[in-house]
KELUMKE-838508 format. One record per atom (N, C-alpha, C): y negated, x negated, z negated. Coordinates in steps of 0.001 Angstrom, whole numbers, plus 500000, padded with zeros to 6 digits. Atoms other than C-alpha are relative to their C-alpha. Example, Ala and Ser with C-alpha at 12.3 -4.5 7.8 and 13.67 -1.06 7.14 Angstrom:
% KELUMKE-838508
501190499110500000
504500487700492200
498800499100500000
501190500820500060
501060486330492860
498910500770499270
//
This chain:
% KELUMKE-838508
500448498757499419
424964884381088652
498659499819500695
501327500205499433
421397883317089249
500087499152501267
499928500918498863
422247880423091557
500811500566501158
499120499532498928
425077882052093483
499647501376500544
500176498607499584
424101885713093577
498579500525499857
501373499586500259
420415885835092626
499941501200499041
499936498964501021
421336888041089667
499571499413498667
500527500444501290
419683887823086243
500651500815498883
499474499359501208
421432888548082956
498830500286499074
501007499663500998
419153890404080578
500652499923498617
499503500105501371
419552890613076791
501269500833499797
498795499245500335
422973891631075522
499751500855498769
500092499127501167
423407894417073013
500732499375498821
499194500399501150
424592893793069466
501353500730499987
498768499222499924
427273896409070273
501139499135500530
498806500715499566
430766894985070610
501088501030500253
498978499015499634
433239897200072481
501314499274500284
498777500765499870
436329895099071871
501185500798499475
498829499399500625
439873895972070938
499910499750498502
500058500097501452
440348896511067241
501181500747499404
499036499217500762
442731897799064624
499222500810498981
500667499123500962
441663900749062516
501051500709499156
499141499290500946
443179902483059513
499166501092499335
500745498982500733
442274905533057482
499314499345498809
500715500534501164
439797904938054694
500916500002498773
499071499909501134
442434906072052201
500982498825500015
499055501117499883
444930903462053482
499296498679499709
500767501229500246
442246900755053461
499693499840498515
500318500064501427
441193901608049912
501255499740499154
498757500145500755
444767901886048649
500529498568500034
499444501346499831
445651898421049983
498925498905500049
501118500958499998
442215896733049705
499904499245501326
500026500589498663
442029896128053455
498588499901500550
501259500197499283
439012894661055203
500232499221501296
499733500860498847
440581892235057687
501429500213500497
498631499941499483
443635892011059900
500902499115499147
499205500848500899
444827889159057656
500428500771498753
499646499154501145
444734891624054733
501160500928500361
498941499099499536
446899894015056768
501327499252500102
498785500805499843
449413891295057633
500574499636498636
499547500383501344
449581890311053949
500819501095499324
499239498904500621
450953893757053024
501179500448500861
498989499542499036
453337894032056001
501421499988499444
498651500024500583
456408893125053942
500204501093498961
499914498962501025
455603895844051392
499789501405500542
500323498715499391
454510898631053738
500589500010501405
499498499899498631
456213899830056903
498818500231500930
501127499872499085
453469899136059433
500463500636501300
499736499318498734
453534901553062344
498677500085500738
501197499993499164
450983901021065090
500054501176500957
500162498969498986
449810903986067112
499253499358501158
500557500728498862
449239902408070499
500830500319501239
499212499810498781
450304902648074130
501258499122499991
498702500667499964
453860901519074916
499874498505500282
500088501412499614
452759898220076479
499400499108498908
500618500766501074
451006897130073249
500980498998499385
499016500851500664
454233895664071878
500196498664500713
499710501217499238
454633893082074668
498762499281500531
501216500595499444
451030892319075548
499544498788499192
500562501180500659
449485888935074813
498782500365499164
501134499536500807
446463890855073534
500395501214499159
499475498911500820
448690893314071666
500752499444498803
499225500418501171
451354892965068982
500479498558500140
499571501389499761
452660889768070557
498855499029499666
501164500834500293
449149888277070369
499638500007498527
500269499923501438
448636889535066827
500941499077499234
499032500852500690
451806887789065750
499734498524500272
500320501400499688
450783884589067533
498779499529499210
501230500367500712
447360884628065830
500116500097498483
499969499709501438
448264886009062406
501334499669499336
498676500274500547
451895884958061967
500921501178500223
499022498942499755
455081886906062437
500008500956498813
499962498999501065
455128890146060469
500736501231500518
499272498814499570
457257893291060535
499049501149500333
500789498843499582
455775896228062419
500698500648501180
499487499293498826
456734898862064948
498826500660500712
501003499323499174
454795900529067733
500581501351500385
499475498683499686
455133904273068226
499901500358501489
500040499806498562
454255904059071931
499537501372500448
500541498689499640
452013907088072416
499028499886501177
501024499957498952
449744908136075253
498647499709499361
501297500354500591
446218906769074731
499223501196499439
500753498828500437
444808910284074345
500428500577498663
499537499449501280
446874911041071241
500200498945498918
499750501065500983
446895907706069443
499298500262498668
500693499714501258
444300908816066880
500648501159499263
499341498860500644
446088912095066249
501239499543499249
498810500528500680
449260910163065402
499617499329498685
500466500631501234
447292908169062833
499605501057498973
500487498952500900
445600911220061324
501159500846499471
498846499193500417
448923913127061228
500970499228499109
499130500793500849
450548910252059312
501220499440500705
498881500561499241
452939909238062102
499828498500500222
500301501430499907
451337905764062023
498994499689498896
501017500355500990
449186903818059591
498975499006500549
500953500876499327
447354901570062089
499849500523501426
500214499570498622
445772902500065397
499301498891500772
500703500904499102
444798900298068312
498770500751500498
501255499328499679
441158901161068883
499166499142500935
501132500735499455
438187900173070921
498906500210498972
500892499970501158
435479899391068434
498845500994500109
501053498983499881
433078902022069823
500572501406500215
499392498677499834
435565904932069985
499372501008499044
500583498938500817
434055908171068722
500924500408498860
499031499586501013
437248908891066782
499879499184498717
500228500811501205
436362906081064379
499044500741499073
500962499239500793
433368908102063226
500516501366499603
499481498658500294
435043911523063470
500973499983498824
498933500056500992
437904910410061227
499716499051498836
500400500920501066
435992908027058924
501002498853499859
499040501094499999
438278905159059923
499325498678499646
500461501339500314
437933901574058773
500513499068501097
499629500989498989
437898898990061558
500176498671499282
499700501254500678
439554895833060301
499401498823500759
500587501179499385
437761892567060947
501101499127500597
499073500911499312
439597890388063464
499647498577499570
500427501256500605
439225887335061227
500625498759500637
499435501129499254
441385885124063486
499533500005501456
500638499928498675
439383886112066603
501003500079501153
499069499762498898
442301887317068727
499264500597501195
500661499291498911
440088889621070752
498584499485500191
501364500477499750
436949888305072419
499001501150499863
501019498952500055
433679890166071967
499704500522501400
500398499364498744
432639892581074688
498640500652499800
501363499502500097
428883892918074505
499550500458501381
500525499474498738
427044894872077167
498658499333500279
501283500571499590
424218893268079107
499714500435501427
500351499641498623
422374894533082164
499896498751500878
500136501044498994
422515892394085293
499187500605501143
500946499435499031
419639892905087745
499707498953501070
500367500914498908
418849891399091133
498592499447499763
501294500646500199
415982888928090966
498916500677500827
501024499355499178
414177890638093855
499576501342499413
500356498745500672
414296893913091910
499063499719498827
500877500373501115
412780892202088869
498629499538500497
501273500443499428
410112890576091052
499151501197500420
500729498815499530
409177893975092518
499629500937498851
500205499093501140
409345895749089132
500110499204498700
499890500906501146
408559893246086363
500209500691498655
499841499317501292
408607895880083597
501450500393499709
498596499626500210
412327896549084088
500644499146498908
499369500886500990
413382893517082049
499571500363498588
500476499644501343
411188894443079067
500580501339499547
499479498674500349
412343898068079178
501484499922499634
498566500093500284
416050897223079340
500277499139498776
499813500845501183
415754894458076741
499665500758498715
500363499194501172
414054896897074352
501136500949499628
498879499085500255
416933899369074717
501202499227499464
498810500775500368
419592896669074404
500051499717498507
500015500368501421
418511895675070893
500303501175499080
499771498809500813
418921899267069677
501455500445499988
498637499498499839
422534899709070750
500981499124499231
499016500672500850
424725898561067891
501350500701500173
498674499375499946
428417899311067568
499960501370499340
500071498727500726
427659902052065032
499232501042500791
500775499065499175
425008903632067271
500857500490501160
499185499604498854
427411903610070218
501128500942499602
498984499063500499
430147905281068148
499397501400499917
500666498703500116
427678908075067389
499660500612501342
500326499486498660
426520908389070999
501265500475500706
498730499583499391
430123908499072222
500489501304499384
499594498779500689
430823911164069607
499289501236500506
500731498860499452
428135913393071068
500549500429501360
499453499690498670
429810913175074482
501396500604499892
498624499519500082
433441913707073444
500240500956498834
499858499140501169
432827915716070261
499958501465500353
499940498551499787
432746919475069805
498885500539500908
501100499523499155
429352919869071536
500134499550501446
499743500564498673
430472917779074534
498769500010500901
501207500159499197
427028916912075784
500275499031501140
499827500933498882
426697915097079080
499454498632499584
500543501325500305
426147911336078949
498498499925500281
501430500002499671
422755911940080593
499178500642498890
500706499325501101
421706914391077856
499911499108498763
499936500850501189
422801912020075104
499078498794500158
500850501173499759
421064909019076672
498526500385499938
501397499554499998
417832910968077237
499520500279498579
500381499683501382
417783912273073651
499854498718499177
500070501269500723
418463908765072293
498713499267500347
501218500697499578
415646907236074337
498748500700499479
501132499251500554
413287910018073223
499864499760498499
500029500246501450
414241909566069566
499475498616499667
500465501370500209
413528905856069887
498554499785500469
501379500106499518
410108906582071420
499847499197501270
500047500792498788
410993904825074640
499657500806501246
500435499092498935
410451907858076869
499405501233499339
500619498817500630
408352910965076301
501000501147499825
499136498828500282
409955914053074804
499694501129500947
//
């Protein structure tokens, strides 16, 4: 990036917005689940139903990929629209949901995100990319963005997303401003 485009990668966040599998806390506790391997281990005793979009079953980064990474196991996919996949889990029409690890619904529904212990899905950390000439003209940008980056964990992002899509439905700008003020990075 630097050599070809004169772009500079700044610090990445600890937040990881990758694909994930999540289950209800009750299901996790009942079956002692912490990892995807734990889930696969119970697949012969429990009818696993994934709440996920229709294409999940055939995708290399979906059920097909899970089986390649974790071994063949019995499971079905209910093939729902992305907007209702969590509702299907909460309503009991599925016991596993395909999630993004920063989805607000994880927090709203007290879901347990299972560790991808075979590393099927790569991490997706966020990092600002800034033109070198912009950094040269405004040297404080890197320090400011790097300071923010370290504060944005997966758990923090779940909460911030929840403020945008939750019952109060604040604008992303409002949520970001309040977060920066709470962190003392901008004046209140």
